[in-house]
N, C-alpha and C positions, 0 to 999 in steps of 0.2 A: 271815927275809924280812919286810919292812915291809908292813903291810896298808894300802896306800894305792893310788892309781892306779898307782904303781910296780909293784904286784903284777901288773897286766896287762902291764907292760913287762918282766916277768921270764918265765922258763920255767914255763908252767902246763899243759904237755902232758898231765899226769896228772889234770887237772881234767876227768874224764870218767867215764862209767859203765863198770863192769868189762866189760859185754857188748860194748862197742865194741872193747875190746882182744881179747876172745876171737874176735869176728868178723874183726878184722884178721888175727889169727893163722890163722884158718881160710881167709880169702881167700889168704893167703900160701902155706899148705900146698896149696891147690887150684890154685895157679898163676894165680888171677884178680886178684891184688893190684894189678897195674898196668893192668888193663883200665879204659878210660875210662868214666866214668859222669857223670850229671847228677842232682843232688838239689836240691829246692826247699824253702825254709823259708816257711811260710805259717800263717795261723790260719783257723779256720772260722766263728767268731762274734765280733761286736764285744763288747768288755767293757762291763759296766755297762748292758746292754740299750740301748746307744747307737747312733748312726747313723754314727759315724766312729771311726777309730783313728789314733793319731799315732806314726809309726815313730821309734824312738830306740835307741841303743846301737851304731851302726856304728863309732864311734871306738874303742870297746873291742874290737870284732871285728878291726879293722885291727891294733891292738896285739897281740892274741892271735896272729893269723896271721904277723905279722912275727917273732914269737919262737917259732914252732912248731918245736921241736927236742927230741929225747930226749937228755938229758945223762947223765953217768955215774951220778949218784945215782938218777935215774929207772930206769935199766937195772938197777942193783944191786937196787933194790926189786922190780922185776919178776922178776929172776932168783931172788929168795928165795921166790917164791910156789910152793907145793907142792900137788900133788893128794893125794887121800886115801891113796894108796899111797906118799907121800913123793917121788914123781918130780916134776921141774919142770913147772909149768904151761906154760911157754914154753921151747922148745928154744933153745940158744945161737945157732944160725944165724939164728933170727928176731930175737933181740935184737940181733945184729950188723946185720941189715937195718934195724931201727929206729934204730940208732946212726947209720947213714949216710943216713937218710931226710931229704930236703930238701923243703920246701914248694914245690909246683909247680902248684898249682891256679889256675884262673880263677875269680874271684868277681865277680859282678855283683849290685848291690843298689840298692834305692831309697835316696835320700839321707835322712839324718836330718832330721826335721822335716816329712817328707812325710805327707800324709793317705793312709791305705791302707784297703783293704777286704778282706773275707773271700775266701779261695780264691786270691787273686792273690799271687804270690811276693814276699816282702820281700827275700830273698836267694836267688841261684842259685849253686850250687857245681858246678864242672865240673873233673874231674881223675881221677887214679887212685883206684880203689875204696877202697883202704885209707885214703888221705888224706881222701877225702870222708866216710868213715864215722867217722873219728876227730874230725872237726869237728862232728859232729851235736850232741853234748851241750853243749859250751861255747858254741856259737852260740845254741842254744835258751836256755841259762841267761842269756846276756847280753841277747838281744833280747826274750825273754818279759817280763822284769822291767822293763827300762827303757821299753819300749813301753807297758806297762800303766800305769806311773806318769806318763809324759808325757801319756797320754790322760786319766787322772784329773785331772791338773793343768789340762789344757785345758778340761775340763768345769767345773771349779771357777772358772776364770777367765771362762768364758762366763757363769756364774751371777753373777759379781761385776760384770759389765757395764762392764768397763774400769777399775774401781777396783783399786788395788794388792792383790796377794795375797802374803803373806809365808809362806814354808815354814818351819814350826817343828817338824819331825818327828824330829829326831835321836834324842832320848831314847826314842822309841817305835818306832824303825825295827828291821828284822830284821837286827841285827848291824852290825858296823862297815862292811863293804863295801856292805851293803844300804843303809845310811844315806848313804854317799857317792854311790852310783849313783842313789838316789832324789832327792837334792838336785840332781844334774845333770839328771836327766830332768824334774823339776818345773820347773826353770828353762827348759828347752826348751818345756815346756807352757805357759809364760807367767807363772810366778811371778816377782816382781821381785827377791826376795832370799831368803836362807836364814839360819837361825840357826847353821848348821853351819860353824864357822870353818875346819875342815880342807878342806871343799868349797870355801870361799872361796879358800883358798890354792892348792889343786890346780887348780881350774877357772876361777878369776877371777870367781866369782859374788859379787855384792854381799852383804855380811853385815849383819844387822840384829838388834836385840834391846833390851830395856829392863831391867827388874829383876823379881825374883820377890817373892812374898808374904813370903818369909823376910827380905828386906831391910827391909820395913816392920816385921815382928815383932821384929827385932833392936833396934829403938829403943823408947823409952818411949811415944812418940806417933807417929801417922801423919804429922802435920805436920812433926815433927822429922826423920822419915825423908825426906820430900820435900825439905826444905831442904838436907839433907846431900847428897842425890843431885844437886840443882840446883847445888850448890857444886862437885861433881865433874865434872858434864857440863852446863855452862850452855848449850851450843849444840845439844844433842840430847835435851832433856828430854821423855820420855813417862812419865807417872805411872800406875802400876797402882792403880786407885781402889777395888777391891772387896774389900780385905782384911777390913774390918770393916763399914762401911756405905757402899754405893756412892755415894749422892748426897752424903753428907758428905765422902767421898773426893774427889768432884769439886770441892766447895767448898774443900777444902784445896789441891787442885791449882791452883785459881784464885788463892788467896792467894800461893802460891809463884810463880805466873806473873806476878803483879804485882810481886813482888820482882825477878824476872828482868828485867822490862821497865824497872824503874827503873835497872838496870845496863846497859841497851842490848841486852839479849838477849830472845829470844821463846820461850815454851813451844811445843813441837812439838804436843803433844796428850796424850790420856789413853788408857788401855787398860782394857776391861771384860772379865773372864774368867769370869764366872758370872752366874747369874740370868736374868731376862727381858731378853734383849739388846735387843729392840725397845722395850720400855718404858724401860729405863734409858738407852739411847742417845738417845731423844727428850728425856727430862728433862735429860740431861747437855748436849745441844745448846742447850736453852733457857737453862740456867745459864751456859754458856760465852758465848753470844751476848749475854746481858744484862750480863755482866761485861766485855764488850768484847774477847772472844777468838773472833771469827767464823771465823778461819782455823785454829784449833786442831783437829787431827784427832781423830777418835774411832775407835780400833782395837778390833776385837772378836776374841776367840778363844773357846775352850771347845768342843772336839769338833765343829768345823764341817765340813761337806761341801757339795757343790753344791746338794743339796736343801734344807738348812737355810738356806743363803745365799739361795736363790731365795725361800724362804718369808719371810725377813726383808725381802727387797726388796719383796715383795708387801705387807708390813705397813708399808712406808715407814719402816723403821728408819733413824735418822740415823747410819749407819756409813760411814766413808770408806775404811778399810783393813781387810783381813781376814787374820787369822793362822790358818793351817790346819796341823795337825800329823798326828796319828795316822791320821785317815781318808784322808789323802793318801798318806803314805809307805808305808802298809801296804796300800793299795788295799782298804780295810776291807770293802767289800761284794762284792768279787770278788778273792780273793787270787792268782789266776793267770790269765794270758792264754790259755794252752792252745795256743800255736803248736806246729806239728809240722814234721817234716823227712822228706820222702819221696823215694824214688828215682823218677825219671821217664823215664830213658832210659839205655841201655847201648850203647857203641860196638862194632859187630860187626867181625869180622876183615876184611871187605871195605870197611871205612870208613864204612858206613852206620849210622844210629842206629836202634836197636830200642826203640820207645817202650814204657814199662812202666806198668801200671795196677794199683792195689790195689783189689780188689773187696770190697764189704761189703753187708750187707743194709740198711745205712743209707746213703742217697744222699749224705748229708753227708760220709761218710768215704771216698768213692770219689775218689781223687786225680786230678789232671790230667796226662795223659801227654805225653811229647815234650819237645823243647827249646823252651820258650816264653818269652814276654816279656809286658809289659803296656804298653798305650798309653792315654793319657788324652786325651780330647777336651774342648775348651773352646769356648765362644762368649761373646764380650764379656767375657772375663776370668773367666767362671764355668765350673767343671767340670761336664760334663753326663753323662759316662759313661766307664767303663773297659773296654777290650777286652783279653782274654787271647788271644794268638795264637801260632801256630807261626812261629818265625823264618825257616824255609826255605820257607814257603808263600806263593805269590802271592795277593794279595788285590786284588779289584777296587776301585780307589781311588774309584770313583764311587758305590759303595753298599756299605755294611758292615752285616751283621746280627749282633747279639750275642745269645746264648742263655744264659739263667740256668743255672748249673751244677747247681742243685738241682731247678728246675722248668722243664722244656723248653718249657712253654707260655708262659713269660714271655720275650718277644723284643722287641728294639728295633732299628729300622732307622736307621742313621746315614748322613749324606751328608758324608763328610770334606772335600769340596771347599769346604764352607761353614764348616768348623771349623778351629781351630788344634789341634795335637796335640803330645804329648810322650811319648817313650819313657821309662818310669820306671826300668827297671833300667839302672844306669850301670856301666861297667867300673871295678872297684876294684883287682883284681889280674889280671895276665896272666902265665901260666906262673910264678906265685909272686912276681912283681915288682909292687910297688905302682905303679899308674898314675893314682891319684886323689889330688888335693890336698885334704886334709882342711880343711874350713872352720873358722873359729873358732866357739866356742860361741855367741857373740852372733849370728853369721851364721846358725847353725842355728836359733836362737830366732826370728830374723826370718823365716826361711823358714817355720817352723811357723805364725807369725801370718799370713803371706801365703797359705799353703795353706788355713788355716781360713777366711780371707776369701773364697777362691775357691769355697767350698761355699755352696750355698743355705741360708738360715737354717732351712729345714724339716728339713735333715739334721742340724742341730745342736741340735734340741730335746732337752731332758733326758729327756723322757718321750714314748714312742711317736713316734720320729723317722721321717721319710719315708725310704723305702728308696732308696739311691743305686744306679743301674743299673751292674752289673758282669756281664759275660757272656763266654762263649767265642765266638770267631769261628767261623763255620759249619763250616769245615773241621776245626777242632780238636774241635768238638762231635761231628761224625760219626766222627772217629777214636776219640774216647773211647768212644762207644756201641759201635762195632765191636769194640773191645778188651774191653769189659765183656761183650758177648754171647759173644764167643769164649771168654773165661775161664769164663763160666758154662755153656758148651756148650749154648746154646739152639739149638733146631732149629725153624725156622719160627715163632719166637715162643713156643713151648711148652716148659715145663720137662721 
């Protein structure tokens, strides 16, 4: 099987944790396998101590669900699993059930490129318990990583203040598929191009790159190397100038730039990959301007992230383009988003929904029960609050109160008649059939930019961002508290 995006267009039904299969078997044995349930995928804290998160990965989720099927090879592998007493882990009748299992779930999700916040569902899965359970691990695998990288890319692009950011992370990424998914997510987050040629082919992302120090070192002199490179690529010359002496490298680039100009071509710019980037970029700009190359770009790389870029900006570094690799594609300062997938309701025999809550000593880990959705309110094009609400609950359209899921003393009153609103969870699958038209990657990237623009700048600060209001609608808050108290068997408020 090829390890490309085609991987997700193939059967990956065994890309799951073993306990998902054992639970599926136990559901089947107990007769609960076809009971309808609702699960929600959400996260509890923003990554990177930030004020927003950018959803990504839905395209992969759609591919996975479209190809959700146990094939003969999968069933043969499961049939070969043995208990300690050498008996089969899964009885043949269950494997036959899996063989005939067809994907029939409803999936609602926020669109890729949407700004999202803690505790609100990114994906809601509704369907037979067995199917919902088997989707948990792959959906978390996909959404956790791509959302994390898209968010990191957005933060880096915010720090770059509109200047191009090139994603250079392939060689440092977490494996082949990690590199491809990271390139895709980074593009959604605002990066303008990637060094990853396969990602360019698979996703249509613009590719970019210059040359390495080895190119320079393979020649007798740096100048000779620059001349040879200019001969090979006269229309896209960016010279890496720090192999030996950075400022002398800039001077050699200028010499070759003059040769190119005499032939009717123009040097694109230089790249600095080490040393004091603020100092060398300023000196390089002076040399380039004095030599008559004011339009030549200065590209910086060398383990950059949003904080280093912000620092260089504050130092007034003369850098026009940013090449970011390791710290982007590995989410260097936070390697996991930590999204979870929790049961929120079970359909009873009489057709009603039984809301479910997981109780914990940590308020952060108490999930939100029921069949709920998310509504975002806007005023003058700016997002002002998100409401998590029960879909079957009547809400007074003249006044809405949202209550913080963690701190019930934090409340906000909204007057929807004065605001625009958008329901965030969109239908993706209905009874296993895709009903959503997947946008192009460029459309997703544009949506991400629009979503970020809709946030107040205080929510986008890299350090100590202002908290965006997200809360439970009053009825949902009361339901949750009632279920928590019932689960803890409180009597008159006393343990």
